[in-house]
N, C-alpha and C positions, 0 to 999 in steps of 0.2 A: 509441529509444523513438520515437514518433509523438507529438506534442502536439495537443489539440487543445481549445483555450482555449472555454471558455462565455465568455457575453455577460456580460461585466462584473463577471464572478463572481470572486472570489479562487481560483477552484480551476482547475485543468486537470489531466485526466485524460491516462492514457500508458499504453498496450500495453507488456503487459510482456513482458522477452526470454525467453527458457530461460534463462539461468542465476540469472534475477528469478522464475521458477517455480520450478524445483530446490530453490533455498534457499527458498524459504518451501514449498513443500510437506515439505521435512524438517524443517524447526521445528518443523510443526505435527506431525508422526509424534512427534519424539522428546518431544515438550508431551505428545500425546495419550497417548501410553503413560505417563506419570509417572501415578500413584494420586493425589496431591495437589493434582497443575495442573485446576483445573476447565475444561470444554472452553471456554466462552465465553475467557478467558483465552490457549489455545490460538488460536483461531481468529482473535483480533485480532493478535497477535501475525505473526503468518503475516501478515496483511489489508496490517500495516504494515512489513514484510520484501519485499510486493511492490512498494510504490513506484507505484501505482497513481495513488492522488489525490495531487495534491499543491498546497498552497495558497503561492500567486503574489501580490505585488503589483498591482492592476487595470491597467488601460493608460489610460493618462492620467494616473494616481495620480502626485503630489509625496511622498508619504510614503515 
């Protein structure tokens, strides 16, 4: 995955790999087909599994 930090924000974007896309798609599909799971929850879980946005310590921070 290629890291792309933004201007001193505690976020970084990573390009997902094939394995991440496959796992997120499979999780979304399995949750999407369950009638008791709301579509927003299925999409949120798939986005978290995709691991694109990560929270990091800002550059130059001592915390």
